[in-house]
C-alpha positions, 0 to 999 in steps of 0.5 A: 976210576973209569967214570964219574956220575956227576948227578946232583944229590937227590936225583937217583944216585943210589939207584944209579950206584946199584945199577953200576954195581950190578954191571960189575963197576964198583961205585963210590957213593957218599953212603960209603962214608958211613960204612967205612971209618977210614972214609969218614975220617978222610972226609972230616979231615978234608972238609972240617980240618982243611987237610989235603985229601989223598984222592987216589987212596980214597977211590982206589977200590972204585971204578965209578963215583956218584953223586956231586961231592964225590964226583965234582971235586975238581982235584979229585977229577984231576987226580985220576987220568982214567976218568972220562 
């Protein structure tokens, strides 16, 4: 993880994600949840079942994350020393 786009939902985060991807930075957006069953299961386990999240595993393939829920989770920020 190199960057967190800490914008609120509904503030252009999909276009921000698209721009970052064009710049060569793989970007995690909550839309990824619908595209990856493992992410769906991880978020369900975290938000509904109250299980711990393996943040490093969840974001392993991404350099940037947006919007708020993916970017602002305090434990997620602390899980990666490369975050700016």
